N, C-alpha and C positions, 0 to 999 in steps of 0.2 A: 437504600441509597444506591446499591449496585443495579437494581432493577431500573431506577430512574435514570441513572447515567447510561445504561445500556440502551434504553428506549430513546434517549436524547441523541446518542451517537448514531444509532441506526436510522433515526428520524432524519438527521442531517444528511447522511449518505443518500437516503432514498429521495429526500427533497431535492438535493442537487441533481440526482439522476433524472427525476421527472422534470425539473426546471430546464434541463437541457433540451428534452423533447418539446416542452412548452415554448421556450424561446425560439427554437428553430421553426416550429409550426407557425408562430405569430409572424416571424420574419418573412415567411413565404405566403402570408395571407390566408392561412388555413383557419377555419373557425374552430376554436377550442371550446367545447361545451362544458367540460369539467376538468378540474385539476384536483386530484384526490391524494391524500396522504393516508395510508393504511388500506386495509381490505375489509370486506364484509359489510354489515349494516352501517348506515350513516349515523354518526354521533352529532355532528354540527355542520353547518354550511353557511356560506356568505356569497351573495351574488354581486359581482363587480363587472360592469359592462356586459359583455356577452358570455362571460365565463363564470361558472359557479365553482367556488373553492370549498371543498368538503374534507372533513376529518372522519375517518372510519374506525370501527371498533378494534380491529387487529392491527397493531402498529408495524407489522412486518410486510411491507409492500406499498404499492401506490400505482397510480395510472393517470394518464392524460387522455381524456376521451375526445377524439377529434371527429368533426362532422365528416361523413363520407367513409369513415373507416368501419370495418366489420359490418358493412351493409346498411349503415345509417343513412338517412336522407341528409342532403346538404344543399344550401343555396348555390346557385350556379357559380362555378369558379372558386368556391370557398371550401370545397371538400378535399379530403386527403388524396383521394384517387384522381382528382382533377389535375393534380400537379405532375410535372415531369418526373420520370423515374429517379433522376439524380437528386432532385429536391427531396423526394420522399426518403431516399437513402440517407441523406444528411439528417433529416428529422429523426429517423430511427437510430442512427449512430450517435446523435448529439447527447443522448443520455450517458453513454459510456465515455464520450469525450469529456463531459463535465466531471465525471468521477475521476478521470485521470488528472484533470486540472486541479480538482480538490486535493488529490493526493500530493501533487507537486506543491501546492500552496501550504498545506499542513507541514510538509517537510521543510520548506523554506522558512516558515515561522520557527520551527524547532531549531534549525541551524543558525538563524540570524538573531532570534530573541532569547531562546533558552540556552542555546549553546550545545556543542557536542564534546564528549570527553575525548581528548586527544593526548597522546603521550608527550611529556615534557622531557627536558634533558636533566631533570632532577631525579635522583635515585630513590626509590621507595624501599628497596631491599637488595642486599648483596648476599648471594648464595654462599653457604659455608663450603670451603674447599675450592672455590672458584678462582679463576685468574684475577678477577676484580678484588676479591678479599686478599689474595696473596700480594697484590700491589699496594694494598692499604686503603682502598675505597670503602666508604661506609655509607649507610642510608642517610640521606639528607644532602649529600654532595651534589653539586650541580656541575655538569660537564660543560665547559665553555669553549674548549678548543682541542683538537687532536692534531699532533704533529705541526703545531703552530697555526693551523687553519681554523678560524672561528667556526663554531657550530651553533645554530639557533634552533634547529628542529631535530627531534629524536631520529627521524629517518636518515639524517646526515651521519649521525653516530653509527647507526646500524649499517649504513652503506660502506663505511670505512672498515668496521670490525669484521663484517662478513667476508671481505676479500683479504683479510690479514691474519689467517691462522698461523700461529708460531712466529709471528713477526712482532717485535717490540713496538709499541705505540706510546708516544709522549702525550698523555692525557692530562690536560690542564683543567683543574677543578676549583670551584669556590666552595669553601666550608666556613659558613658564618662570614666574618670579615676577612678571613685569610684566603689567599689565592696561591696555589702552588701546582707543580707538575709531578705526576706519578707515571712510572713505566708499567704498562699493562701488556702482557703477552697473551692474546686470545688463544684458546685451545680450539681444536677441530671438533665441531659439534656433530650430532647424529645426522644432520642433513648435509654434511660435507662443507659447511661454511664456518667461519670464525665466530666464536661466542665469548662474552666476558663473564656471564653468569650473574646478571643483574635484572631487577625488575624496575621499570620506570614509573614515576608518579604520573597519574592521569589527572588532568584538570579540564573543567568545562571551559570551552572557548567559543565565543560568538564569532561567526563568520560574517564577512562583509556581504551586502545584499547580492552583488553579482556572483560571488563565489557560492553563496547559499542557494541562489537560483540554479546555477549549474549543477550543484550537488543534489538539489531536489529533483531535477530532471533525471540525473544519472541514477539516483537511488530508486526512483519510480520505474525506470527501465529495468534495473536489476530485479526488483520485485516481480515485474511482469515476466521476465525471462525465467526466473525461478519457478513461477507458477506454471508457465507453459511446459517447462522441463518436467516438473512433478506430474502434470497431467499426462504427458506422454509416457512416463515411467509407470503410472497407474494403469493406463490403457494396455500396456504390454506386460502388466503384472510384475514389474521389476520391484515395485514397492506396494505396500498395502494401502488401500484407500483410508484416509483419516479425515472424514468430513465432519463438520460441526454445524448443528442447527442453531436456532435462536438461543437455546439453553446453553449450549457449548460456547457460543460467541459471548453470551452474557457472562459466563465464568471468566473468559479471557479478559473481557473489559473490566470486570471486578478486580482481577489480579493487577492489571495495568494501572487502574485507578489507585490502588494501594501503593504502588511503586512511586507514582508521581505524574505530574502533568505531561512531561515530555514523553513518558512511556505510553500514556493514554493517547496522545496525539499521534505518535508513531503507529500504534495499532490501528487507529482510525484511518491513517493514510494507507496502510496495508489492506485494510478491509475495503476501502474505497477503490483501490486498484483492482482488488479481487472481484468486487461487484461489477466493475467495468468489463473485466475479462469473461466472467461467467455469463453476462448478458450477451456477449458476442459469440457464444457457442451456438452452433446451428441446431439447437434443440427446439422443437415446436413450442410456441408460446413465448420464447425468449426473442430478444431483438435480433440475435444472430440468424434465426430461422427466417424472420421477416426480411432481413437483408438478402438472404439466399433466394427467397421467392422473388424479390424485386430484381435481383441480378438475372434470374431466369427470364423474368418479364422483359428486361432490357435486351437480352439476347434474342428471344423469340419475337419480340415486337408486339406481343399481346399478353395480357395478364392471365394468370392461372385462374380457373373457375373459382370465384369468391367463396361459394358454398363449400367446395372441397378444401380450400385453404383454411377457412374458419373452422371446419371440422377437425383438421389436423392440429390447429392451434388449441382448440378446445380439449382435444384428447391429450395433447402435451401438457396443458395446464393441469388437468386432472392427475396426470402421472407425477408432475412436479409437486403438487399438494400432497399426494400419497407418499412420495419420497421424503418430503419435509417432515411429515408426521412420523415416519419411520425413524428418521435421524433424530428428531426431538425425543421420541420414546427411548432410543438408545442412549442419548445424552442424560435423560432423567434416570435411567437404570444405572448408568455410571455414577451419577451424583449420589443416588441412594446407596449404591454399593461401595461408595468410598473411592471412586475413580478407577476401579478394576475393570 
């Protein structure tokens, strides 16, 4: 089950990435000879129009084979290299753009359809010896007002309590059918702000579509910023590299599947954003290096020698395959060794 879900999740991410390249190429009139999911020997194929759609043996990867790219012959005006530099850059970048869009859409679905766990004004726990317990608050109480000002969000409660250490607060609560007011005097917490000593009840709440969309974009940006920051720290050896190959990613997907649909979709969104960013790195054979070469071509006014560029990409691809094999071996060793 885990293997099937892992292949399905990775397949969707790769499909969206390659679909970005494919759509942009078609938009600019480039002849796409093949749209492939997977790598290695061909399993199945279907010809539709001028493009052949194929499924390959190894599910980790994919490609869009365009006429005129990598030295291939192309009909006049239909080749990849026949197009202006800016169009070729869009075609190359479109894969990562699609992965960012997929990440946003997955997060929007989570926020709007499944819901996010947000704190309510209902108390789940009152800490022993806390100001809340001394005032008479108990688990199950719902705070409805503080100092006669209605509160609907837990953030409103926290906002008042934080700035009121040692100050008496008139906390109005609902307990069953009863409604009454208790005096709570927050103490000064370790962070230098007022605390009552309670834990709030979390409930899944669905967000409206506009809010979910904004939250989806914001969360995707946060994922990207965290990824870039981690990469910089790894480069400067501030943190140890913790890379995962197909086996490690499969384990993560398996754990997320056991937790629930929301967890699986969130992980898929993170992986999609990560795939977009990894492909934008200026490493030979990745989209980032192709964008770099196109940028150099745009500045120089003439392309780099295709044979030299293809050699660099070929060498980069071989190194990436070797790195992937090494990471996969390490993941398998961890799995066999019980995660050590």
